Each structure stands twice: as structure tokens, then as C-alpha cells.
C-alpha positions in Angstrom: 0.0 0.0 0.0 2.8 2.4 0.8 4.4 1.7 -2.6 1.2 2.6 -4.3 1.0 5.9 -2.3 4.7 6.7 -3.2 4.0 6.0 -6.9 0.8 8.2 -6.7 2.8 11.0 -5.1 5.5 10.8 -7.7 3.0 10.7 -10.5 0.9 13.6 -9.2 3.9 15.7 -8.2 5.6 15.2 -11.6 2.4 16.1 -13.4 2.0 19.3 -11.3 5.6 20.4 -11.8 5.5 19.5 -15.5 2.3 21.4 -16.2 3.6 24.5 -14.3 6.9 24.5 -16.1 5.3 24.0 -19.5 3.1 27.0 -18.7 6.2 29.1 -18.0 8.2 27.8 -20.9 5.7 27.5 -23.7 3.9 30.8 -24.5 1.1 29.1 -26.4 0.2 26.9 -23.4 -1.9 28.3 -20.6 -2.5 27.0 -17.2 -5.1 28.8 -15.2 -3.9 28.8 -11.6 -7.5 28.7 -10.3 -8.0 25.4 -12.1 -4.6 24.0 -11.3 -5.8 21.1 -9.1 -8.5 20.1 -11.7 -5.9 20.2 -14.5 -3.4 18.1 -12.5 -5.9 15.4 -11.5 -7.5 15.2 -15.0 -4.2 15.1 -16.7 -2.7 12.6 -14.3 -5.7 10.2 -14.4 -6.1 10.4 -18.2 -2.4 10.0 -18.8 -2.1 7.0 -16.5 -5.0 5.3 -18.2 -3.9 6.1 -21.7 -0.3 5.2 -21.0 -1.4 1.8 -19.7 -3.7 1.2 -22.6 -1.2 2.2 -25.3 1.5 0.1 -23.7 -0.9 -2.9 -23.5 -1.9 -2.6 -27.2 1.6 -2.0 -28.6 3.9 -3.8 -26.2 3.9 -7.2 -27.9 3.3 -6.2 -31.5 5.6 -3.3 -31.7 8.0 -2.7 -28.8 9.5 0.4 -30.4 6.0 2.0 -30.5 5.6 1.1 -26.8 8.6 3.3 -26.1 6.7 6.4 -27.3 3.5 5.5 -25.4 4.3 8.1 -22.9 4.4 10.8 -25.5 1.2 9.6 -27.2 -0.6 9.5 -23.8 0.7 13.0 -23.0 -0.7 14.5 -26.2 -4.1 12.9 -25.6 -4.1 13.7 -21.8 -3.4 17.4 -22.5 -6.1 17.5 -25.1 -8.6 15.9 -22.8 -7.6 18.1 -19.9 -8.2 21.1 -22.1 -11.8 20.1 -22.5 -12.4 20.9 -18.8 -12.9 24.6 -18.3 -10.5 26.5 -16.0 -7.5 24.2 -16.5 -5.3 24.1 -19.5 -5.6 25.7 -22.9 -3.5 26.1 -26.1 -3.1 28.8 -28.7 -3.1 26.5 -31.7 -1.8 23.1 -32.5 1.9 24.3 -32.2 1.3 25.2 -28.6 -0.3 21.8 -27.9 2.6 19.9 -29.5 5.3 21.9 -27.8 3.6 21.7 -24.4 3.1 17.9 -24.8 6.8 17.4 -25.6 7.9 19.6 -22.6 5.4 17.9 -20.2 6.5 14.4 -21.5 10.2 15.1 -21.0 9.7 16.6 -17.5 7.3 13.8 -16.3 9.6 11.1 -17.7 12.7 12.6 -16.0 10.9 13.3 -12.7 9.2 9.8 -12.7 12.6 8.2 -13.2 14.2 10.3 -10.4 11.3 9.8 -8.1 11.4 6.0 -8.6 15.2 5.9 -8.1 15.4 8.2 -5.0 12.0 7.6 -3.3 10.6 4.2 -4.3 13.8 2.1 -4.5 15.2 3.2 -1.1 11.8 2.4 0.5 11.8 -1.0 -1.2 15.4 -1.7 -0.1 14.6 -0.9 3.6 11.4 -3.1 3.5 12.7 -5.9 1.4 13.0 -8.4 4.2 9.8 -7.3 6.0 6.9 -9.9 5.8 4.1 -8.6 3.6 1.5 -8.8 6.5 3.8 -6.6 8.7 3.9 -3.7 6.2 
């Protein structure tokens, strides 16, 4: 259960930071601060579901395509998040594409760092603890 919570924290934290940084770096991408929480939750939930689905569909048939599943799910998740008012918006397709790439790179990097420095140390310290004692 703790591992799930750590993963959830890493995922939501990286989504929040990535969306905020994309809003600062990409002029055609807008994040309304009043709708920040809605945008983060919608983006994170949609991206997690789409990433899982794309990986399941393409993992066996085309492993190379599965490698870009994160980018595909980021494009779709940003678009779906933009359908909710008060969250994210774009000034054209260029803003959407650039924001998706920025968000994808940041979430991938933060996800890797979070797993390495938050999840793995937890797993190492609890490796010998019986499951029912966790």
C-alpha cells in the first residue's frame, strides 16, 4: 500500500511540476492557476489510463512503439484536460505539440528520479519485512 502511495505521489507531483513548467516555458500553453488542481488530476488520471492502454496494445506487437507510449498519452491527456474549463488551454496546434513534448520530458525525468530516489530506497529498507507486517 505504501508503494502505491509513493507512486501516486511521484505521478501527481511530476504532473503538477511539468504542467507548471510548461506554462512558464511555452507561450502558447496556458494553465489557469485557479483550475490547477483540476488540471493536474484530470491530466494525471487520463495520462495514466492512456499510457497503460497504449503500452498494452503496442507492447507485444511493436516494442518500439511502446517506447513512445508516454508521448502519445501525454498528447491525448493534455487535449482531454483542455476540454475541462478553468484548467489548461492552447493557442493552436503548435502550442499543444510543444507543451506535450515539454510535459512528457519533464514527467519522464521526474518519474525516473522519483522512482530511483524515493521508491527504491523504500523497497530496499522493506525488502525483508513480511508482507503482512507492512
